[in-house]
C-alpha positions, 0 to 999 in steps of 0.5 A: 545470570544477571547479579541480582545480590545488592537488590533488596528483597521485595514481596513479588507477584506475577499472573500469567494467562493463555488458552487451549482452544479445541472443539466443542466435542473435545471440551465436553469430554473434557468437562464430563471426565471421559478423556482415556488419560484421565482428569484433564484439568487436575492434572494440567494444574499440577503441572503447572505448578511443577512447571513453576517451581522448576522454571530455571531448570527449563529457562537458561539464565534464570534464577532459582527462586524460593516460591511462597505461593502458586495457584494455577486455575483452568476454567472451561470455556464453552462459548469459544471453546476452549480452557482458560488457564491463569497462573499467579506465583508470589515470592519475597526476593531479589527478583520477580517471577514473571518467567515462573507464572508464563512457564506454569501456563505453558506447562499446564497448556502442553499438558492439556494438549498431551492428554486431549490429542488422541481425540483432537490434534487440532487444538491450538495453544494460544495468547500465552502472555504476562497480565500483571505483576508486582514488586520490585524496582520496577513497580507494578505492570497490568496489561490492557 
């Protein structure tokens, strides 16, 4: 684990995104609340929040952080079709929250897959990436 004790506490924020691609018929069941396992979007949102809080238990060498905010949003996309996922994580501390944001999106996507797999096994978890981060010595980052 990297020693961050000499670093200053700063306000840090990171946002990650990803998506789960699925058939339009599967997405319709999700939106209509007719999946056998229940409310897919609500459960996936909670899973993402819980995963962000447990990131150091899942990813070796991640520092345990006192998170001050975690937001996970899931939005049906009827055009593609699929579910867009975005997570934003905040803290004030010595190290960033990029891994927590990426972990939140990953867990939310896996939860969508788990809750929908009885209807469709061909879903794809795609394009999980960091889109923005702020704070710390390295400053701000915005993906293009």
